[in-house]
C-alpha positions as a Markdown table, in Angstrom:
| # | Residue | x | y | z |
|---|---|---|---|---|
| 1 | Met | 88.0 | 78.5 | 138.7 |
| 2 | Val | 90.2 | 75.5 | 138.7 |
| 3 | Thr | 93.8 | 75.8 | 139.7 |
| 4 | Thr | 96.7 | 73.5 | 139.0 |
| 5 | Ala | 99.2 | 72.6 | 141.7 |
| 6 | Asp | 102.6 | 71.2 | 141.4 |
| 7 | Pro | 102.6 | 67.4 | 142.3 |
| 8 | Leu | 105.3 | 68.1 | 144.9 |
| 9 | Thr | 102.9 | 70.5 | 146.6 |
| 10 | Lys | 100.2 | 67.8 | 146.8 |
| 11 | Met | 102.9 | 65.4 | 148.2 |
| 12 | Ala | 103.8 | 68.0 | 150.8 |
| 13 | Tyr | 100.2 | 68.3 | 151.8 |
| 14 | Gln | 99.8 | 64.6 | 152.1 |
| 15 | Ala | 103.0 | 64.3 | 154.2 |
| 16 | Leu | 101.7 | 67.1 | 156.4 |
| 17 | Gln | 98.4 | 65.4 | 157.0 |
| 18 | Arg | 100.0 | 62.0 | 157.7 |
| 19 | Ser | 102.3 | 63.6 | 160.2 |
| 20 | Lys | 99.4 | 65.3 | 162.0 |
| 21 | Ser | 97.5 | 62.0 | 162.0 |
| 22 | Tyr | 100.5 | 60.1 | 163.4 |
| 23 | Phe | 101.0 | 62.8 | 166.0 |
| 24 | Gly | 97.4 | 62.6 | 167.1 |
| 25 | Thr | 97.3 | 58.8 | 167.2 |
| 26 | Thr | 100.6 | 58.6 | 169.1 |
| 27 | His | 99.6 | 61.2 | 171.7 |
| 28 | Lys | 96.3 | 59.5 | 172.4 |
| 29 | Leu | 98.0 | 56.1 | 172.7 |
| 30 | Leu | 100.8 | 57.3 | 175.0 |
| 31 | Ser | 98.5 | 59.4 | 177.2 |
| 32 | Ser | 95.9 | 56.7 | 177.4 |
| 33 | Arg | 98.4 | 54.1 | 178.5 |
| 34 | Leu | 100.0 | 56.4 | 181.0 |
| 35 | Leu | 96.8 | 57.6 | 182.6 |
| 36 | Gln | 95.4 | 54.1 | 182.8 |
| 37 | Ala | 98.5 | 52.9 | 184.6 |
| 38 | Leu | 98.4 | 55.8 | 187.0 |
| 39 | Tyr | 94.6 | 56.3 | 187.3 |
| 40 | Pro | 92.7 | 53.1 | 186.3 |
| 41 | Pro | 89.4 | 54.2 | 184.9 |
| 42 | Pro | 86.3 | 53.7 | 187.0 |
| 43 | Glu | 83.2 | 52.0 | 185.5 |
| 44 | His | 81.7 | 55.2 | 184.2 |
| 45 | Leu | 84.8 | 55.9 | 182.1 |
| 46 | Gln | 85.3 | 52.4 | 180.6 |
| 47 | Thr | 84.7 | 52.2 | 176.9 |
| 48 | His | 83.6 | 49.7 | 174.3 |
| 49 | Ala | 86.2 | 47.7 | 172.4 |
| 50 | Ile | 86.2 | 48.8 | 168.7 |
| 51 | Asp | 86.5 | 46.2 | 166.0 |
| 52 | Ala | 89.6 | 46.3 | 163.8 |
| 53 | Glu | 87.4 | 46.6 | 160.7 |
| 54 | Val | 85.8 | 49.8 | 162.2 |
| 55 | Val | 89.2 | 51.2 | 163.0 |
| 56 | Gly | 90.3 | 50.5 | 159.4 |
| 57 | Glu | 87.1 | 52.2 | 158.1 |
| 58 | Leu | 87.7 | 55.3 | 160.2 |
| 59 | Tyr | 91.2 | 55.6 | 158.7 |
| 60 | Gln | 89.8 | 55.3 | 155.2 |
| 61 | Trp | 87.4 | 58.1 | 156.1 |
| 62 | Leu | 90.3 | 60.2 | 157.3 |
| 63 | Glu | 92.2 | 59.7 | 154.1 |
| 64 | Ala | 89.0 | 60.5 | 152.1 |
| 65 | Ile | 88.5 | 63.9 | 153.9 |
| 66 | Gln | 92.1 | 64.8 | 153.2 |
| 67 | Glu | 91.7 | 64.0 | 149.5 |
| 68 | Gln | 88.5 | 66.1 | 149.4 |
| 69 | Asp | 90.3 | 68.9 | 151.2 |
| 70 | Trp | 93.0 | 68.9 | 148.6 |
| 71 | Ala | 90.5 | 68.6 | 145.7 |
| 72 | Asp | 88.5 | 71.7 | 146.9 |
| 73 | Gly | 91.7 | 73.7 | 147.1 |
| 74 | Glu | 92.8 | 72.6 | 143.6 |
| 75 | Ala | 89.3 | 73.4 | 142.3 |
| 76 | Gly | 89.6 | 77.0 | 143.6 |
| 77 | Val | 87.1 | 76.8 | 146.4 |
| 78 | Tyr | 89.8 | 78.3 | 148.6 |
| 79 | Pro | 93.5 | 79.0 | 148.1 |
| 80 | Ile | 95.8 | 75.9 | 148.3 |
| 81 | Ser | 98.1 | 78.0 | 150.6 |
| 82 | Leu | 95.3 | 77.8 | 153.2 |
| 83 | Leu | 96.1 | 74.0 | 153.6 |
| 84 | Phe | 99.5 | 74.8 | 154.9 |
| 85 | Gln | 98.7 | 77.6 | 157.3 |
| 86 | Glu | 99.3 | 75.8 | 160.6 |
| 87 | Pro | 100.2 | 77.6 | 163.8 |
| 88 | Trp | 103.2 | 75.5 | 164.5 |
| 89 | Gly | 104.9 | 77.9 | 166.8 |
| 90 | Glu | 101.9 | 78.2 | 169.0 |
| 91 | Phe | 101.2 | 74.4 | 169.0 |
| 92 | Leu | 104.8 | 73.7 | 170.0 |
| 93 | His | 104.4 | 76.2 | 172.9 |
| 94 | Thr | 101.1 | 74.8 | 173.9 |
| 95 | Tyr | 101.8 | 71.1 | 173.7 |
| 96 | Pro | 103.6 | 70.8 | 177.0 |
| 97 | Leu | 100.6 | 72.5 | 178.6 |
| 98 | Val | 98.4 | 69.8 | 177.2 |
| 99 | Trp | 100.4 | 67.2 | 179.0 |
| 100 | Leu | 100.6 | 69.2 | 182.2 |
| 101 | Asp | 96.8 | 69.6 | 182.1 |
| 102 | Leu | 96.1 | 65.9 | 181.6 |
| 103 | Pro | 96.2 | 64.8 | 185.3 |
| 104 | Arg | 93.7 | 67.6 | 186.2 |
| 105 | Ile | 91.4 | 66.5 | 183.4 |
| 106 | Trp | 91.7 | 62.8 | 184.4 |
| 107 | Glu | 91.1 | 63.6 | 188.1 |
| 108 | Arg | 88.0 | 65.7 | 187.2 |
| 109 | Ala | 86.7 | 62.9 | 185.0 |
| 110 | His | 87.2 | 60.3 | 187.8 |
| 111 | Gln | 85.5 | 62.4 | 190.4 |
| 112 | Arg | 82.7 | 63.5 | 188.1 |
| 113 | Arg | 83.4 | 67.2 | 188.7 |
| 114 | Tyr | 81.5 | 68.6 | 185.8 |
| 115 | Gln | 81.1 | 72.1 | 187.0 |
| 116 | Asp | 84.6 | 72.7 | 188.3 |
| 117 | Phe | 85.5 | 76.4 | 188.1 |
| 118 | Pro | 87.9 | 78.4 | 190.2 |
| 119 | Pro | 86.2 | 80.8 | 192.7 |
| 120 | Asp | 87.7 | 83.9 | 190.9 |
| 121 | Leu | 86.2 | 82.9 | 187.6 |
| 122 | Asp | 83.1 | 85.0 | 186.9 |
| 123 | Thr | 80.2 | 82.8 | 185.7 |
| 124 | Thr | 77.6 | 85.5 | 185.9 |
| 125 | Gly | 75.3 | 85.8 | 182.9 |
| 126 | Tyr | 76.0 | 82.5 | 181.3 |
| 127 | Pro | 73.1 | 80.0 | 180.9 |
| 128 | Glu | 73.3 | 77.0 | 183.3 |
| 129 | Tyr | 73.7 | 74.5 | 180.5 |
| 130 | Tyr | 76.9 | 76.3 | 179.4 |
| 131 | Leu | 78.6 | 76.1 | 182.8 |
| 132 | Gln | 80.2 | 72.7 | 182.1 |
| 133 | Asn | 83.7 | 71.4 | 181.9 |
| 134 | Phe | 83.0 | 70.2 | 178.3 |
| 135 | His | 85.6 | 67.5 | 177.5 |
| 136 | His | 86.5 | 67.7 | 181.2 |
| 137 | Gln | 88.7 | 70.6 | 180.1 |
| 138 | Thr | 90.0 | 73.0 | 182.7 |
| 139 | Asp | 87.7 | 76.1 | 183.1 |
| 140 | Gly | 85.3 | 74.9 | 180.5 |
| 141 | Tyr | 85.1 | 77.6 | 177.8 |
| 142 | Leu | 85.5 | 80.4 | 180.3 |
| 143 | Ser | 89.2 | 81.2 | 180.5 |
| 144 | Asp | 92.1 | 82.4 | 178.4 |
| 145 | Tyr | 94.0 | 79.2 | 179.4 |
| 146 | Ser | 91.2 | 77.0 | 178.0 |
| 147 | Ala | 91.1 | 79.0 | 174.8 |
| 148 | Gln | 94.9 | 78.7 | 174.4 |
| 149 | Leu | 94.7 | 74.9 | 174.6 |
| 150 | Tyr | 91.5 | 74.3 | 172.6 |
| 151 | Asp | 92.6 | 74.2 | 169.0 |
| 152 | Leu | 95.5 | 71.8 | 169.7 |
| 153 | Gln | 93.3 | 69.6 | 171.8 |
| 154 | Val | 90.7 | 69.3 | 169.0 |
| 155 | Glu | 93.4 | 68.6 | 166.4 |
| 156 | Ile | 94.7 | 65.8 | 168.5 |
| 157 | Leu | 91.1 | 64.4 | 169.1 |
| 158 | Phe | 90.5 | 64.3 | 165.3 |
| 159 | Asn | 94.0 | 63.1 | 164.3 |
| 160 | Gly | 94.8 | 66.4 | 162.6 |
| 161 | Ala | 91.6 | 66.6 | 160.6 |
| 162 | Ala | 89.7 | 69.3 | 162.6 |
| 163 | Asp | 90.5 | 72.1 | 160.1 |
| 164 | Ala | 89.7 | 69.8 | 157.1 |
| 165 | Met | 86.3 | 69.1 | 158.7 |
| 166 | Arg | 85.6 | 72.8 | 159.2 |
| 167 | Arg | 86.6 | 73.6 | 155.6 |
| 168 | Arg | 83.9 | 71.2 | 154.3 |
| 169 | Ile | 81.3 | 73.9 | 154.9 |
| 170 | Leu | 83.0 | 76.2 | 152.3 |
| 171 | Ala | 82.1 | 74.5 | 149.0 |
| 172 | Pro | 78.3 | 74.3 | 149.6 |
| 173 | Leu | 78.4 | 77.8 | 151.0 |
| 174 | Lys | 80.2 | 79.2 | 148.0 |
| 175 | Arg | 77.7 | 77.5 | 145.7 |
| 176 | Ala | 74.8 | 78.9 | 147.6 |
| 177 | Leu | 76.2 | 82.5 | 147.5 |
| 178 | Gly | 77.2 | 82.4 | 143.8 |
| 179 | Ser | 74.5 | 84.9 | 142.8 |
| 180 | Val | 75.2 | 87.4 | 145.5 |
| 181 | Val | 77.6 | 90.3 | 144.7 |
| 182 | Ala | 80.8 | 89.4 | 146.6 |
| 183 | Ser | 81.2 | 92.8 | 148.3 |
| 184 | Arg | 77.6 | 92.6 | 149.6 |
| 185 | Gln | 77.7 | 89.2 | 151.1 |
| 186 | Arg | 77.0 | 89.1 | 154.9 |
| 187 | Ile | 78.0 | 85.9 | 156.6 |
| 188 | Leu | 77.7 | 85.1 | 160.3 |
| 189 | Asp | 79.5 | 82.3 | 162.1 |
| 190 | Val | 77.5 | 81.2 | 165.1 |
| 191 | Ala | 79.6 | 79.9 | 168.1 |
| 192 | Cys | 82.8 | 81.0 | 166.3 |
| 193 | Gly | 85.0 | 80.0 | 169.2 |
| 194 | Thr | 88.7 | 80.8 | 168.5 |
| 195 | Gly | 88.0 | 82.0 | 165.0 |
| 196 | Arg | 89.3 | 79.1 | 162.9 |
| 197 | Thr | 86.2 | 78.9 | 160.7 |
| 198 | Leu | 86.1 | 82.7 | 160.3 |
| 199 | Lys | 89.7 | 82.5 | 159.1 |
| 200 | Phe | 88.7 | 80.0 | 156.4 |
| 201 | Leu | 85.7 | 82.1 | 155.5 |
| 202 | Arg | 87.9 | 85.1 | 155.0 |
| 203 | Ser | 90.2 | 83.2 | 152.6 |
| 204 | Thr | 87.2 | 81.9 | 150.6 |
| 205 | Phe | 85.2 | 85.2 | 150.6 |
| 206 | Pro | 87.8 | 88.0 | 150.7 |
| 207 | Ser | 85.2 | 90.7 | 150.0 |
| 208 | Ala | 82.4 | 89.6 | 152.2 |
| 209 | Gln | 81.3 | 91.2 | 155.5 |
| 210 | Leu | 82.0 | 88.6 | 158.1 |
| 211 | Phe | 80.5 | 88.4 | 161.6 |
| 212 | Gly | 81.3 | 86.1 | 164.5 |
| 213 | Leu | 79.3 | 85.4 | 167.7 |
| 214 | Asp | 80.2 | 83.3 | 170.7 |
| 215 | Leu | 79.3 | 83.1 | 174.4 |
| 216 | Ser | 82.9 | 83.0 | 175.6 |
| 217 | Ala | 84.8 | 86.3 | 176.0 |
| 218 | Pro | 88.1 | 84.5 | 176.3 |
| 219 | Tyr | 87.5 | 82.5 | 173.1 |
| 220 | Leu | 86.6 | 85.7 | 171.3 |
| 221 | Arg | 89.8 | 87.3 | 172.5 |
| 222 | Lys | 91.7 | 84.3 | 171.0 |
| 223 | Ala | 89.7 | 84.7 | 167.8 |
| 224 | Thr | 90.7 | 88.4 | 167.6 |
| 225 | Gln | 94.4 | 87.4 | 168.0 |
| 226 | Leu | 94.1 | 85.0 | 165.1 |
| 227 | Leu | 92.0 | 87.2 | 162.8 |
| 228 | Thr | 94.1 | 90.3 | 163.2 |
| 229 | Gln | 96.9 | 88.5 | 161.5 |
| 230 | Ile | 94.9 | 88.5 | 158.3 |
| 231 | Pro | 95.2 | 91.6 | 156.1 |
| 232 | Gly | 91.9 | 93.3 | 155.4 |
| 233 | Glu | 88.7 | 93.8 | 157.3 |
| 234 | Leu | 88.5 | 92.3 | 160.8 |
| 235 | Pro | 85.2 | 90.3 | 161.2 |
| 236 | Gln | 82.8 | 91.9 | 163.6 |
| 237 | Leu | 82.9 | 89.8 | 166.8 |
| 238 | Val | 80.1 | 89.8 | 169.4 |
| 239 | Gln | 79.7 | 88.1 | 172.7 |
| 240 | Ala | 76.1 | 86.9 | 172.8 |
| 241 | Asn | 73.9 | 83.8 | 173.2 |
| 242 | Ala | 72.8 | 82.2 | 170.0 |
| 243 | Glu | 69.3 | 81.8 | 171.5 |
| 244 | Glu | 68.9 | 85.6 | 171.1 |
| 245 | Leu | 71.0 | 86.7 | 168.1 |
| 246 | Pro | 71.6 | 90.4 | 168.4 |
| 247 | Tyr | 70.8 | 91.1 | 164.7 |
| 248 | Gln | 67.8 | 92.4 | 162.8 |
| 249 | Asp | 65.5 | 90.2 | 160.8 |
| 250 | Asn | 66.5 | 89.0 | 157.3 |
| 251 | Tyr | 70.0 | 90.5 | 157.6 |
| 252 | Phe | 72.5 | 87.8 | 156.6 |
| 253 | His | 72.9 | 86.0 | 153.3 |
| 254 | Ala | 74.4 | 83.0 | 155.1 |
| 255 | Leu | 75.0 | 81.6 | 158.5 |
| 256 | Thr | 77.5 | 78.9 | 159.5 |
| 257 | Ser | 78.0 | 76.9 | 162.7 |
| 258 | Val | 80.6 | 74.2 | 163.4 |
| 259 | Phe | 80.5 | 71.8 | 166.3 |
| 260 | Leu | 77.8 | 73.6 | 168.3 |
| 261 | Phe | 74.6 | 71.6 | 168.3 |
| 262 | His | 75.9 | 68.5 | 170.1 |
| 263 | Glu | 76.7 | 70.8 | 173.1 |
| 264 | Leu | 73.2 | 72.2 | 173.3 |
| 265 | Pro | 70.2 | 70.8 | 175.3 |
| 266 | Pro | 67.4 | 69.6 | 173.0 |
| 267 | Pro | 65.0 | 72.6 | 173.5 |
| 268 | Val | 67.9 | 75.1 | 172.9 |
| 269 | Arg | 68.8 | 73.4 | 169.6 |
| 270 | Gln | 65.3 | 74.4 | 168.3 |
| 271 | Arg | 65.5 | 77.9 | 169.6 |
| 272 | Val | 68.9 | 78.5 | 168.0 |
| 273 | Ile | 67.6 | 77.2 | 164.7 |
| 274 | Glu | 64.6 | 79.5 | 164.8 |
| 275 | Glu | 66.9 | 82.4 | 165.6 |
| 276 | Cys | 69.1 | 81.5 | 162.6 |
| 277 | Tyr | 66.1 | 81.4 | 160.4 |
| 278 | Arg | 65.0 | 84.8 | 161.6 |
| 279 | Val | 68.2 | 86.6 | 160.8 |
| 280 | Ile | 68.8 | 85.0 | 157.4 |
| 281 | Gln | 67.5 | 86.8 | 154.3 |
| 282 | Pro | 64.8 | 85.0 | 152.2 |
| 283 | Gly | 66.7 | 82.8 | 149.8 |
| 284 | Gly | 69.6 | 82.6 | 152.2 |
| 285 | Val | 71.4 | 79.5 | 153.5 |
| 286 | Leu | 72.4 | 77.9 | 156.7 |
| 287 | Val | 75.4 | 75.5 | 156.7 |
| 288 | Leu | 75.9 | 73.3 | 159.8 |
| 289 | Cys | 78.7 | 71.0 | 160.7 |
| 290 | Asp | 78.6 | 68.6 | 163.7 |
| 291 | Ser | 79.1 | 65.0 | 164.7 |
| 292 | Ile | 77.7 | 62.0 | 162.8 |
| 293 | Gln | 74.6 | 60.5 | 164.3 |
| 294 | Ala | 73.6 | 56.9 | 165.2 |
| 295 | Ala | 70.9 | 56.6 | 162.6 |
| 296 | Asp | 73.3 | 57.4 | 159.9 |
| 297 | Phe | 75.9 | 54.8 | 160.8 |
| 298 | Pro | 74.5 | 52.3 | 163.4 |
| 299 | His | 77.7 | 50.2 | 163.4 |
| 300 | Leu | 79.6 | 53.3 | 164.6 |
| 301 | Thr | 77.3 | 53.7 | 167.7 |
| 302 | Pro | 80.0 | 52.2 | 170.0 |
| 303 | Val | 82.5 | 54.9 | 168.8 |
| 304 | Met | 80.0 | 57.6 | 169.5 |
| 305 | Glu | 79.1 | 56.2 | 172.9 |
| 306 | Asn | 82.9 | 56.0 | 173.7 |
| 307 | Phe | 83.1 | 59.7 | 173.0 |
| 308 | Ser | 80.2 | 60.4 | 175.3 |
| 309 | Arg | 81.8 | 58.4 | 178.0 |
| 310 | Met | 85.3 | 59.6 | 177.8 |
| 311 | Phe | 84.5 | 63.3 | 177.3 |
| 312 | His | 82.0 | 65.2 | 179.4 |
| 313 | Glu | 79.4 | 66.0 | 176.7 |
| 314 | Pro | 76.2 | 66.1 | 178.7 |
| 315 | Tyr | 73.9 | 66.6 | 175.7 |
| 316 | Tyr | 75.7 | 64.3 | 173.2 |
| 317 | Arg | 73.8 | 61.1 | 173.9 |
| 318 | His | 70.5 | 62.9 | 173.1 |
| 319 | Tyr | 72.1 | 64.5 | 170.0 |
| 320 | Met | 73.2 | 61.1 | 168.7 |
| 321 | Tyr | 69.5 | 60.2 | 168.2 |
| 322 | Asp | 68.0 | 63.6 | 167.6 |
| 323 | Asp | 66.3 | 64.6 | 164.3 |
| 324 | Leu | 68.1 | 67.8 | 163.4 |
| 325 | Glu | 66.6 | 67.8 | 160.0 |
| 326 | Gly | 63.2 | 67.8 | 161.7 |
| 327 | His | 64.2 | 70.8 | 163.8 |
| 328 | Leu | 65.3 | 72.6 | 160.6 |
| 329 | Val | 61.9 | 71.9 | 159.0 |
| 330 | Gln | 60.1 | 73.0 | 162.1 |
| 331 | Gly | 62.1 | 76.2 | 162.0 |
| 332 | Gly | 60.9 | 76.9 | 158.5 |
| 333 | Phe | 63.9 | 75.8 | 156.4 |
| 334 | Val | 63.5 | 74.0 | 153.1 |
| 335 | Asp | 65.6 | 72.2 | 150.5 |
| 336 | Ile | 67.7 | 70.5 | 153.2 |
| 337 | His | 70.6 | 68.3 | 152.1 |
| 338 | Thr | 73.1 | 66.3 | 154.3 |
| 339 | Thr | 76.6 | 65.0 | 153.6 |
| 340 | Tyr | 79.2 | 63.2 | 155.6 |
| 341 | His | 83.0 | 63.6 | 155.9 |
| 342 | Phe | 85.1 | 61.6 | 158.4 |
| 343 | Met | 83.3 | 61.8 | 161.8 |
| 344 | Ser | 81.3 | 64.9 | 160.8 |
| 345 | Lys | 77.8 | 65.5 | 159.4 |
| 346 | Tyr | 76.8 | 68.6 | 157.3 |
| 347 | Trp | 73.4 | 70.1 | 156.8 |
| 348 | Val | 72.7 | 72.7 | 154.1 |
| 349 | Ala | 69.3 | 74.3 | 154.5 |
| 350 | His | 67.6 | 77.3 | 152.8 |
| 351 | Lys | 65.2 | 79.9 | 153.8 |
| 352 | Pro | 62.3 | 80.2 | 151.3 |
| 353 | His | 62.2 | 83.2 | 149.0 |
| 354 | Phe | 58.5 | 83.8 | 150.0 |
């Protein structure tokens, strides 16, 4: 179904995206200058200079993903109203906390305190690779405070394009599930975090049975807060490790996962893919979104290396050069396609019908 939107609505969307982009750019510029003046970066945090041409290319990509986001809404992949559902009140409340947290993040980064958790925070039962201050963020993924700041921090990081990047999984997923009766569709979002992707899945698949899984109880609590605001069935959320999905074989028509694999050690990536394969029905689909990789855009390698230096991402450098398509093939998937939008890469892989 193709919908038509008032030109003023598109202009409003474009203005919204530009404002988010300017906001993210301004915040990063101001915070970087301030922190470099107060805490000059040591050698392990110093970054590569990025050519003006590359910066211009990245901004072109940013505009392109916004255009695609609008085009998918106008084509009826999801309601256009979804493009305007921003949690402004929450972001305004959270933004001062982002500034207040910056000195702690910068100090942690300077001192290489990568497993910095308060003594009263229970880390029992988590795999060792998960007990990290990813992005140097306070409490890693293990506190309600971290969950409160996360969505705004990611929006700032990607200049307001984080949700547009997440929504790029929806069109291929909708095409893959076109032959499945809507009310019978079962979709699992692996590493669902604060529930942003599940929110978009609900708008796109209003009759589907949705499931979400994450290791972090605080992030699942945040997801519950978000998803209970949506009328209709609440997705079934489970705290579990994606290495051992707590579901029966051949259960789901589709699995999605956004921004997970660059935060997994190499052997774990393969185990998670194999678990995804196990729980997908024959003929079902897996749609992944993660960072671009060095082999795809060699001239952007300095940008990726800067990300690895500035943000504590202990497995990202290996991910940059990893063959995720090879992992998918090894896991049994076929008919694998990749696409790129802004700084993200997408894999669509199918389980054979047998």
